[in-house]
C-alpha positions as CSV (number, residue, x, y, z in Angstrom):
1,M,0.0,0.0,0.0
2,A,1.4,3.4,-1.0
3,P,2.2,5.9,1.8
4,L,-0.5,8.5,2.4
5,P,0.5,12.2,2.0
6,E,0.6,12.7,5.8
7,D,2.9,9.7,6.1
8,L,5.3,11.2,3.6
9,L,5.2,14.4,5.5
10,R,6.2,12.6,8.7
11,Y,9.0,10.7,6.9
12,R,10.3,14.0,5.4
13,K,10.1,15.8,8.7
14,F,12.0,13.0,10.6
15,I,14.6,12.5,7.8
16,G,15.2,16.3,7.6
17,F,15.8,16.4,11.4
18,M,18.2,13.4,11.2
19,L,20.2,14.9,8.3
20,K,20.6,18.1,10.2
21,Y,21.9,16.5,13.4
22,W,23.5,13.2,12.2
23,N,26.8,14.8,11.2
24,S,26.9,17.4,13.9
25,N,29.5,17.4,16.7
26,L,26.6,17.5,19.2
27,F,25.4,14.1,18.0
28,A,29.0,12.8,17.9
29,N,29.4,14.0,21.6
30,T,26.1,12.3,22.6
31,A,27.1,9.0,21.0
32,S,30.5,8.9,22.5
33,Q,29.2,9.9,26.0
34,A,26.8,7.0,25.8
35,M,29.7,4.7,25.1
36,D,31.9,6.5,27.7
37,E,34.6,7.1,25.1
38,T,35.3,10.8,25.9
39,S,36.9,12.8,28.6
40,P,34.7,15.1,30.8
41,E,32.9,17.8,28.9
42,D,34.8,20.9,28.1
43,P,32.5,23.9,29.0
44,D,34.1,26.0,26.2
45,T,33.1,23.5,23.5
46,E,31.0,25.0,20.7
47,Y,28.5,22.8,18.9
48,N,27.0,23.2,15.4
49,Q,23.5,23.8,16.9
50,T,22.7,25.9,19.9
51,P,20.5,24.6,22.8
52,E,17.7,27.0,21.7
53,E,17.9,25.7,18.2
54,L,17.5,22.1,19.3
55,V,14.5,23.0,21.5
56,A,12.9,24.9,18.6
57,D,13.5,22.0,16.2
58,L,11.8,19.5,18.6
59,K,8.8,21.8,19.0
60,K,8.4,21.9,15.2
61,M,8.5,18.1,15.1
62,G,5.4,17.9,17.3
63,P,4.3,16.4,20.7
64,T,6.0,13.0,20.3
65,Y,9.4,14.6,19.8
66,I,8.7,17.1,22.6
67,K,8.1,14.1,24.9
68,M,11.4,12.5,23.7
69,G,13.2,15.8,24.4
70,Q,11.7,15.8,27.9
71,L,13.1,12.3,28.5
72,L,16.5,13.4,27.1
73,S,16.6,16.4,29.5
74,T,16.9,13.9,32.4
75,R,20.0,12.2,30.9
76,P,23.1,14.2,32.1
77,D,25.2,11.3,30.9
78,L,24.5,12.2,27.3
79,L,24.2,15.9,26.8
80,P,26.1,19.1,28.0
81,D,24.5,21.1,30.8
82,A,23.4,24.0,28.5
83,Y,21.3,21.5,26.4
84,L,19.8,19.8,29.4
85,K,18.6,23.2,30.8
86,A,17.1,24.1,27.4
87,L,15.4,20.8,27.0
88,A,14.0,21.1,30.6
89,T,12.0,24.0,29.4
90,L,10.0,21.6,27.3
91,Q,8.4,20.3,30.5
92,D,6.6,23.6,31.2
93,D,6.9,25.8,28.0
94,V,4.3,24.5,25.6
95,A,1.5,26.6,24.1
96,P,-1.6,26.2,26.3
97,I,-4.9,24.7,25.2
98,P,-7.6,27.4,24.9
99,Y,-9.8,27.5,27.9
100,E,-13.0,27.0,25.8
101,K,-11.6,23.6,24.7
102,I,-10.6,22.7,28.3
103,H,-14.1,23.5,29.5
104,E,-15.6,21.2,26.9
105,I,-13.3,18.3,27.6
106,V,-13.7,18.5,31.4
107,E,-17.5,18.5,31.3
108,E,-17.6,15.7,28.7
109,E,-15.3,13.5,30.8
110,I,-16.8,14.1,34.3
111,G,-20.4,14.1,33.0
112,T,-21.4,17.3,34.7
113,R,-21.0,21.1,34.5
114,I,-17.8,22.6,35.8
115,S,-19.8,25.1,37.9
116,K,-21.6,22.2,39.6
117,A,-18.5,20.1,40.2
118,F,-16.1,22.8,41.3
119,E,-16.5,25.9,43.5
120,S,-13.8,27.5,41.4
121,F,-11.8,26.6,38.4
122,E,-8.8,28.8,37.3
123,K,-8.8,29.6,33.6
124,E,-5.0,30.2,33.4
125,P,-3.1,26.9,33.6
126,L,-0.5,26.2,36.2
127,A,1.6,24.3,33.6
128,S,1.3,23.3,30.0
129,A,3.1,20.2,28.7
130,S,3.2,18.2,25.5
131,I,0.5,15.7,26.6
132,G,-1.7,18.0,28.7
133,Q,-2.0,20.9,31.0
134,V,-2.8,21.4,34.6
135,H,-5.3,23.9,36.2
136,S,-5.9,24.6,39.8
137,A,-9.5,24.3,41.2
138,R,-11.4,24.0,44.4
139,L,-14.1,21.4,45.1
140,R,-17.5,22.2,46.6
141,S,-16.1,20.9,49.9
142,G,-13.4,23.6,49.8
143,K,-10.6,21.1,49.1
144,P,-8.0,22.5,46.6
145,V,-7.2,20.2,43.7
146,A,-5.2,20.0,40.5
147,V,-6.9,19.1,37.3
148,K,-4.9,17.6,34.5
149,I,-6.5,17.7,31.0
150,Q,-5.2,15.9,28.0
151,R,-4.6,17.7,24.7
152,P,-7.3,17.0,22.1
153,G,-6.2,14.6,19.3
154,I,-2.9,13.9,21.1
155,K,-3.3,10.1,21.0
156,K,-3.7,10.0,17.2
157,Q,-0.6,12.2,16.8
158,F,1.4,10.0,19.1
159,L,0.3,6.8,17.3
160,D,1.1,8.3,13.8
161,D,4.6,9.4,14.8
162,L,5.3,6.2,16.7
163,N,4.2,4.1,13.7
164,T,6.6,6.1,11.5
165,L,9.4,5.7,13.9
166,Q,8.7,2.0,14.3
167,E,8.9,1.4,10.5
168,L,12.2,3.4,10.3
169,A,13.6,1.5,13.3
170,E,12.8,-1.9,11.8
171,M,14.5,-0.8,8.5
172,A,17.5,0.4,10.4
173,V,17.9,-2.9,12.3
174,K,17.9,-4.8,9.0
175,H,20.6,-2.6,7.4
176,S,22.7,-1.2,10.3
177,Q,24.8,-3.2,12.7
178,T,24.7,-0.4,15.2
179,A,20.9,-0.3,15.2
180,K,20.8,-4.1,15.5
181,K,23.4,-4.2,18.3
182,Y,21.4,-1.6,20.4
183,A,18.0,-3.2,19.4
184,F,16.5,0.1,18.2
185,D,13.3,-1.6,17.4
186,K,12.9,-3.1,20.9
187,V,13.8,0.2,22.5
188,L,11.1,2.0,20.5
189,A,8.6,-0.7,21.2
190,E,9.2,-0.1,25.0
191,L,8.9,3.7,24.4
192,R,5.6,3.1,22.6
193,R,4.2,1.1,25.5
194,I,5.3,3.7,28.1
195,L,3.9,6.7,26.1
196,L,0.5,5.0,25.4
197,Q,0.1,4.2,29.1
198,E,0.8,7.8,29.9
199,L,-2.1,8.8,27.7
200,D,-4.6,6.9,29.9
201,Y,-5.4,9.1,32.9
202,M,-7.6,6.4,34.5
203,R,-4.6,4.2,34.7
204,E,-2.6,7.1,36.2
205,A,-5.2,7.6,38.8
206,Q,-4.9,3.9,39.8
207,N,-1.1,4.3,39.8
208,L,-1.4,7.2,42.3
209,V,-3.5,5.0,44.6
210,T,-1.1,2.0,44.4
211,L,2.1,4.1,45.0
212,G,0.4,6.0,47.9
213,T,-0.4,2.7,49.5
214,N,3.0,1.2,49.0
215,L,4.8,4.3,50.5
216,K,2.4,5.1,53.3
217,N,5.1,4.3,56.0
218,F,7.5,7.0,54.7
219,K,6.6,10.1,56.7
220,H,8.7,12.5,54.6
221,L,7.1,11.4,51.3
222,I,3.6,12.0,50.0
223,V,1.8,11.0,46.8
224,P,-1.2,13.1,45.8
225,Q,-4.4,11.0,45.7
226,P,-7.0,11.2,42.8
227,I,-10.5,12.4,43.3
228,T,-12.0,9.4,41.5
229,D,-15.5,10.9,40.9
230,Y,-13.8,13.7,38.8
231,C,-11.5,11.5,36.7
232,G,-11.8,10.1,33.2
233,S,-9.5,8.8,30.5
234,K,-8.7,12.4,29.5
235,V,-9.1,14.2,32.8
236,L,-7.3,13.5,36.1
237,T,-8.4,15.4,39.3
238,M,-6.0,15.0,42.3
239,E,-5.0,16.6,45.6
240,F,-3.2,19.9,45.1
241,I,0.4,19.9,46.3
242,K,2.0,23.3,46.8
243,G,5.7,23.1,46.2
244,Q,8.6,23.6,43.9
245,K,11.0,21.5,41.8
246,I,13.3,19.7,44.2
247,T,16.4,21.0,42.4
248,S,15.3,24.7,42.7
249,I,15.8,25.0,46.5
250,S,17.6,28.2,47.4
251,P,21.3,27.8,48.5
252,L,20.4,29.6,51.8
253,K,17.8,26.9,52.7
254,Q,20.3,24.2,51.8
255,I,22.7,25.6,54.4
256,E,20.0,26.0,57.1
257,L,18.6,22.5,56.9
258,D,20.1,19.0,57.0
259,Y,18.6,17.1,54.1
260,A,20.5,13.9,54.6
261,P,17.6,12.1,56.4
262,L,15.2,13.2,53.6
263,V,17.5,12.0,50.9
264,D,18.1,8.7,52.7
265,Q,14.3,8.1,52.9
266,L,13.8,9.0,49.2
267,V,16.5,6.5,48.2
268,E,15.0,3.8,50.5
269,A,11.6,4.5,49.0
270,Y,12.8,3.9,45.5
271,L,14.7,0.8,46.4
272,Q,11.5,-0.6,48.1
273,Q,9.6,0.1,44.8
274,I,12.2,-1.7,42.8
275,I,13.2,-4.6,45.0
276,S,10.1,-5.3,47.2
277,D,7.0,-3.8,45.5
278,G,7.9,-4.3,41.8
279,F,5.9,-1.2,41.0
280,V,8.1,1.8,40.3
281,H,7.7,5.5,39.6
282,A,9.8,5.3,36.4
283,D,10.1,9.0,35.5
284,P,11.5,10.7,38.7
285,H,13.1,13.7,37.0
286,P,13.3,16.9,39.1
287,G,10.0,18.2,37.6
288,N,8.1,15.2,39.0
289,I,9.6,15.3,42.5
290,Q,8.4,18.4,44.3
291,F,9.7,19.9,47.6
292,T,6.6,21.0,49.5
293,T,6.1,24.0,51.8
294,N,6.1,21.7,54.9
295,D,9.5,20.1,53.9
296,Q,8.1,16.9,52.5
297,I,8.9,15.3,49.1
298,A,5.9,14.8,46.8
299,L,6.1,12.2,44.0
300,I,3.8,13.4,41.2
301,D,3.0,12.4,37.6
302,L,2.5,8.7,37.7
303,G,1.8,8.3,34.0
304,M,5.1,6.4,33.5
305,V,5.5,3.4,35.8
306,A,7.4,0.1,35.5
307,K,6.5,-3.3,36.8
308,F,9.2,-5.8,37.7
309,T,8.6,-9.5,37.9
310,P,9.7,-11.5,41.0
311,A,12.6,-13.0,39.1
312,I,13.8,-9.5,37.9
313,K,13.5,-8.1,41.4
314,D,15.7,-10.9,42.8
315,F,18.3,-10.3,40.0
316,I,18.3,-6.5,40.6
317,L,18.8,-7.0,44.4
318,E,21.8,-9.2,43.6
319,L,23.1,-6.7,41.1
320,L,22.9,-3.7,43.5
321,I,24.6,-5.6,46.3
322,A,27.4,-6.7,44.0
323,I,27.9,-3.1,42.8
324,S,27.8,-1.7,46.3
325,N,30.4,-4.2,47.4
326,D,32.6,-3.2,44.4
327,N,32.6,-6.9,43.3
328,G,33.1,-6.8,39.5
329,E,33.0,-10.6,39.0
330,D,29.7,-11.0,40.9
331,T,28.3,-8.0,38.9
332,A,29.2,-9.6,35.6
333,Q,27.8,-13.0,36.7
334,V,24.4,-11.5,37.7
335,L,24.2,-9.5,34.4
336,I,24.9,-12.7,32.4
337,K,22.2,-14.7,34.3
338,M,19.5,-12.1,33.8
339,S,20.3,-11.4,30.1
340,E,19.7,-12.7,26.6
341,I,23.0,-14.1,25.3
342,T,23.5,-14.0,21.5
343,E,25.6,-16.5,19.5
344,E,28.2,-13.8,19.0
345,A,28.5,-13.0,22.7
346,D,32.0,-12.6,24.0
347,I,31.5,-13.6,27.7
348,K,35.1,-13.6,28.7
349,H,35.7,-10.0,27.4
350,F,32.4,-8.9,28.9
351,K,33.5,-10.2,32.4
352,K,36.8,-8.4,32.1
353,M,35.3,-5.1,31.0
354,I,32.7,-5.2,33.8
355,T,35.4,-6.0,36.4
356,D,37.6,-3.2,35.2
357,L,34.7,-0.7,35.3
358,I,33.7,-1.6,38.8
359,M,37.3,-1.4,40.0
360,D,37.7,2.0,38.4
361,N,34.8,3.3,40.4
362,Q,35.8,1.6,43.6
363,Y,37.7,4.6,45.1
364,S,35.4,7.3,43.8
365,T,34.2,9.8,46.4
366,A,30.6,10.1,47.3
367,K,30.4,13.4,45.3
368,D,31.9,11.8,42.2
369,M,30.3,8.4,42.3
370,Q,27.4,8.2,39.8
371,T,25.6,4.9,40.1
372,G,23.1,5.7,37.5
373,R,25.7,6.5,34.9
374,L,27.5,3.3,35.8
375,L,24.4,1.2,35.0
376,I,24.1,3.0,31.6
377,Q,27.7,2.1,30.9
378,L,27.1,-1.5,31.8
379,N,24.3,-1.6,29.2
380,S,26.7,-0.2,26.5
381,L,29.4,-2.8,27.4
382,A,26.9,-5.6,27.2
383,A,25.6,-4.4,23.8
384,N,29.2,-4.4,22.4
385,D,29.7,-8.0,23.5
386,G,26.5,-9.4,22.1
387,I,24.6,-9.5,25.4
388,H,21.1,-8.0,25.7
389,L,20.4,-6.7,29.2
390,P,16.7,-6.6,30.2
391,V,15.1,-3.2,29.9
392,E,14.6,-3.1,33.7
393,V,18.4,-2.4,34.0
394,N,18.0,0.7,31.8
395,I,15.0,1.9,33.9
396,L,17.0,1.4,37.1
397,G,19.9,3.4,35.6
398,K,17.6,6.2,34.6
399,I,16.0,6.3,38.1
400,L,19.5,6.4,39.7
401,L,20.7,9.1,37.3
402,N,17.9,11.3,38.5
403,M,18.7,10.4,42.1
404,D,22.2,11.5,41.5
405,Q,20.9,14.9,40.3
406,I,18.6,15.4,43.4
407,I,21.3,14.2,45.8
408,A,23.8,16.7,44.2
409,V,21.5,19.6,45.2
410,L,20.2,18.4,48.6
411,D,23.3,16.8,50.0
412,P,26.4,16.6,47.8
413,D,28.3,14.5,50.4
414,F,25.6,11.8,50.6
415,D,27.0,8.4,49.7
416,L,24.4,6.7,47.5
417,R,26.6,3.6,47.3
418,V,26.6,3.2,51.1
419,A,22.8,3.9,51.2
420,I,22.1,1.2,48.6
421,K,24.2,-1.3,50.4
422,K,22.5,-0.6,53.8
423,H,18.9,-0.6,52.4
424,S,19.5,-3.6,50.1
425,A,20.8,-5.7,52.9
426,K,17.8,-4.8,55.1
427,M,15.4,-5.6,52.2
428,M,17.1,-9.0,51.6
429,S,16.7,-10.0,55.3
430,D,13.0,-8.8,55.1
431,K,12.5,-10.9,52.0
432,M,13.9,-14.0,53.7
433,Y,11.7,-13.3,56.7
434,R,8.6,-13.0,54.5
435,E,9.4,-16.3,52.8
436,L,9.3,-18.0,56.2
437,K,5.7,-16.9,56.7
438,P,3.0,-19.6,57.1
439,E,1.5,-19.0,53.6
440,H,4.9,-19.7,52.0
441,F,5.4,-22.7,54.2
442,F,2.0,-24.2,53.3
443,T,2.9,-23.6,49.6
444,A,6.0,-25.7,50.0
445,L,4.1,-28.3,52.0
446,L,1.5,-28.6,49.3
447,A,4.2,-29.1,46.7
448,S,5.8,-31.8,48.9
449,K,2.4,-33.4,49.3
450,K,2.0,-33.7,45.5
451,L,5.4,-35.1,45.2
452,A,4.7,-37.7,47.9
453,E,1.4,-38.7,46.3
454,N,3.0,-39.2,42.8
455,L,6.3,-40.8,44.0
456,P,5.1,-44.4,44.5
457,E,3.5,-44.5,41.0
458,R,6.6,-43.1,39.4
459,L,8.9,-45.5,41.3
460,N,6.7,-48.4,40.2
461,I,7.0,-47.4,36.5
462,I,10.8,-47.1,36.8
463,S,11.2,-50.5,38.5
464,E,8.8,-52.1,36.0
465,N,10.8,-50.8,33.1
466,L,14.1,-52.0,34.7
467,A,12.6,-55.5,35.3
468,E,11.5,-55.8,31.7
469,N,14.7,-54.3,30.3
470,K,12.8,-51.3,28.8
471,F,14.6,-48.6,30.8
472,Q,16.3,-46.1,28.5
473,L,18.5,-43.1,29.1
474,K,18.4,-40.4,26.4
475,I,21.6,-38.2,26.3
476,D,21.7,-35.3,24.0
477,A,25.3,-34.4,24.8
478,I,26.7,-36.0,21.6
479,D,25.5,-36.8,18.1
480,E,25.2,-40.6,18.2
481,E,24.7,-40.9,14.5
482,R,27.7,-38.8,13.7
483,V,29.9,-40.8,16.1
484,T,28.7,-44.2,14.6
485,D,29.4,-43.0,11.1
486,G,32.8,-41.9,12.2
487,F,33.6,-45.4,13.6
488,Q,32.3,-47.0,10.5
489,K,34.5,-44.9,8.2
490,V,37.5,-45.6,10.3
491,A,36.8,-49.4,10.2
492,N,36.3,-49.3,6.4
493,R,39.6,-47.4,5.8
494,I,41.5,-49.8,8.0
495,T,40.1,-52.7,6.1
496,L,40.9,-51.1,2.7
497,G,44.4,-50.3,3.9
498,L,44.9,-54.0,4.9
499,I,43.7,-55.1,1.5
500,I,46.1,-52.7,-0.3
501,A,49.0,-53.9,1.9
502,A,48.1,-57.6,1.2
503,M,48.0,-56.9,-2.6
504,I,51.5,-55.2,-2.4
505,I,52.9,-58.2,-0.4
506,G,51.3,-60.7,-2.8
507,A,52.6,-58.8,-5.8
508,A,56.1,-58.8,-4.4
509,M,55.9,-62.6,-3.8
510,L,54.6,-63.2,-7.4
511,M,57.6,-61.3,-8.8
512,Q,59.7,-64.4,-7.8
513,V,57.4,-66.9,-9.7
514,P,58.4,-67.3,-13.4
515,S,55.4,-66.7,-15.8
516,S,54.9,-66.6,-19.6
517,F,52.6,-63.6,-19.1
518,T,54.7,-60.5,-18.7
519,I,54.3,-56.7,-18.7
520,L,57.4,-54.7,-19.5
521,G,59.4,-57.8,-18.8
522,Y,58.0,-58.4,-15.4
523,P,55.4,-61.1,-14.3
524,G,52.1,-59.7,-15.6
525,L,50.0,-60.8,-12.5
526,A,52.4,-59.1,-10.1
527,I,52.3,-55.8,-12.1
528,I,48.5,-55.9,-12.1
529,F,48.4,-56.3,-8.3
530,F,50.9,-53.4,-7.9
531,M,48.8,-51.1,-10.1
532,L,45.5,-52.0,-8.3
533,A,47.3,-51.3,-4.9
534,A,48.6,-48.0,-6.2
535,I,45.2,-46.8,-7.5
536,G,43.6,-47.9,-4.2
537,A,46.2,-46.0,-2.2
538,I,45.7,-42.9,-4.3
539,I,41.9,-43.0,-3.8
540,L,42.2,-43.6,-0.1
541,S,44.7,-40.7,0.3
542,Y,42.4,-38.4,-1.7
543,I,39.4,-39.2,0.6
544,I,41.5,-38.7,3.8
545,I,43.1,-35.4,2.7
546,F,40.2,-33.6,0.9
547,Q,36.9,-35.1,1.9
548,D,37.8,-35.3,5.7
549,E,39.1,-31.7,5.5
550,N,35.7,-30.5,4.1
551,L,33.9,-32.4,6.8
552,N,35.8,-30.7,9.5
553,N,35.1,-27.3,7.9
554,K,31.4,-27.9,8.1
555,K,31.5,-28.4,11.8
């Protein structure tokens, strides 16, 4: 089917953007930073495109690319500071939706008039982002709330752009080793899943409830709860949190207060989400973590969450403990166990590179140690050696990268590595204690009961087969047919060699017997035997030298 005109426009727009940035030194810097191939950034470096130009280009590309720019603004391991600051403006510097349209969407979603549902509803938005915008309001009960409204038509725009990118990514994977190595198509598929989830505000409302329940024991942390009667797929009404970006705290306040306990609790809360709950706030950039007026930390914007399986949670616990203990060998072993290993994988080289990387970071100071960046580097090393790490490792790296940013502002001397070690050890002991609870004991008991019930019948079948000489062991370690063929060929060649030797000896003996039948003056029968032996020897030599060599090459 031929592409539609709007499809061609999207292709042209994307290809034009890539042609502009592909050969720029900004792109080269980003790629090399991802691979950790460069020295620290030189603040005097000048790039082909200014930060403002990059932001303007992304805005022209549309909401999908604005969202990607927002995600990129939380990656200090990839871009220079000036570009990160410029991209951060994409989080709150998007043209607002006209109030008339907002009014229409809200009333359609909640099924009643705004004037009936709310005592007041501010026409000017608090913030306007690529997916939606937020208005402050007050319920009839007097409770202040924040109302997030989705941009009209945004889902179709996202799907159209994502479909275009998916087609281009699949094409790139087929024709580019770099795209294949870093699994661009799988990365984009994961991005698609995350973005489409973020477009469902009913799902986000449930996410707020779940995270609020999971973190209820952390007194310094709050999660705004949804007002479910005033929520829909395109409207989310939740408790209003008055605060500011956690990284915008004034230097004076940083001097006055000790934020170490607050930071420690924030780190513990995220480790609990990752290791214990398996339900994680996956986009904790500074804009989504607010510092409230009563010195609490609010986790907002739960559109992007990650869910970890029990197996992945166990692997990540092992990984964090290995990294916090500066154990490169254990780190490499855990990564190998949890990953997809390709045929081209170089396990030995991978283990060495991981061990070297962990050792290089062993003596870093608390201020210099960047655990999030370390995890991103682990992913790059794995890709180079044909090992595909699970996407959860990247999510963990992104979360810890943002933790590094927050810690650098609140408490630069806070040692994230020590905190991870302390809290991971506690969570491991809690996990072992939970597994000793009666419900887990009864599960094991039930499995043992099933085994005991089936054991007599299975033993009876085994003994019966042994008695009737029907017991068989199937071993797949070797190719039986190939081994048998090999023995047969060896036996045939030995036999043929003996026959050739016998013909030579017989011919030599016949040379001494007088005969009227001669060839070139020699007894004819002896010469015939010599010739047959020579031909047989030549044929056997050819088979051994050439055919066996070809066989070995096919292995």
